[in-house]
C-alpha positions as CSV (number, residue, x, y, z in Angstrom):
1,X,-38.0,-112.5,-91.5
2,X,-37.9,-111.5,-87.9
3,X,-35.6,-113.2,-85.3
4,X,-38.6,-115.1,-83.9
5,X,-39.5,-116.4,-87.4
6,X,-35.9,-117.6,-87.9
7,X,-35.9,-119.5,-84.6
8,X,-39.1,-121.3,-85.6
9,X,-37.7,-122.4,-89.0
10,X,-34.7,-124.4,-87.6
11,X,-34.5,-128.1,-88.5
12,X,-36.3,-130.6,-86.2
13,X,-34.0,-132.6,-83.9
14,X,-36.7,-134.8,-82.2
15,X,-40.3,-135.3,-83.1
16,X,-43.0,-136.4,-80.7
17,X,-46.3,-136.3,-82.8
18,X,-48.1,-138.5,-80.3
19,X,-47.5,-135.8,-77.7
20,X,-48.0,-132.9,-80.0
21,X,-44.5,-131.3,-79.9
22,X,-41.1,-131.2,-81.7
23,X,-37.7,-130.1,-80.4
24,X,-35.7,-127.9,-82.9
25,X,-31.9,-128.0,-83.0
26,X,-31.8,-124.5,-81.5
27,X,-33.6,-125.6,-78.4
28,X,-37.1,-124.3,-79.3
29,X,-40.0,-126.6,-78.5
30,X,-42.6,-126.2,-81.2
31,X,-46.2,-127.4,-80.4
32,X,-48.6,-128.7,-83.0
33,X,-51.0,-125.9,-82.4
34,X,-48.4,-123.3,-83.5
35,X,-47.3,-122.2,-80.1
36,X,-43.7,-122.4,-79.0
37,X,-41.4,-122.4,-75.9
38,X,-38.1,-120.6,-76.4
39,X,-34.9,-121.7,-74.6
40,X,-35.1,-118.5,-72.6
41,X,-38.4,-119.7,-71.1
42,X,-40.4,-117.2,-73.1
43,X,-43.6,-118.7,-74.6
44,X,-45.2,-117.8,-77.9
45,X,-48.9,-118.2,-78.2
46,X,-50.3,-120.0,-81.2
47,X,-51.4,-117.7,-84.0
48,X,-55.1,-116.7,-83.8
49,X,-57.0,-117.7,-87.0
50,X,-58.6,-114.9,-88.9
51,X,-62.3,-114.5,-88.3
52,X,-64.5,-115.2,-91.3
53,X,-67.8,-113.4,-91.3
54,X,-70.8,-115.7,-91.1
55,X,-72.9,-116.0,-94.2
56,X,-76.1,-114.2,-94.0
57,X,-79.4,-116.1,-94.5
58,X,-81.1,-115.1,-97.7
């Protein structure tokens, strides 16, 4: 696990599902889309989903 991964697995301190974010006990704000805001002010973009090739018409 990388240092970033460990930061994102900390327990949740406060949840705000109606607003789409949670505050972890280490100060990281985790957004429902997978993005995050670190206590240093650095932002992490949400993961990009893998592209699935479109099915070809027969």
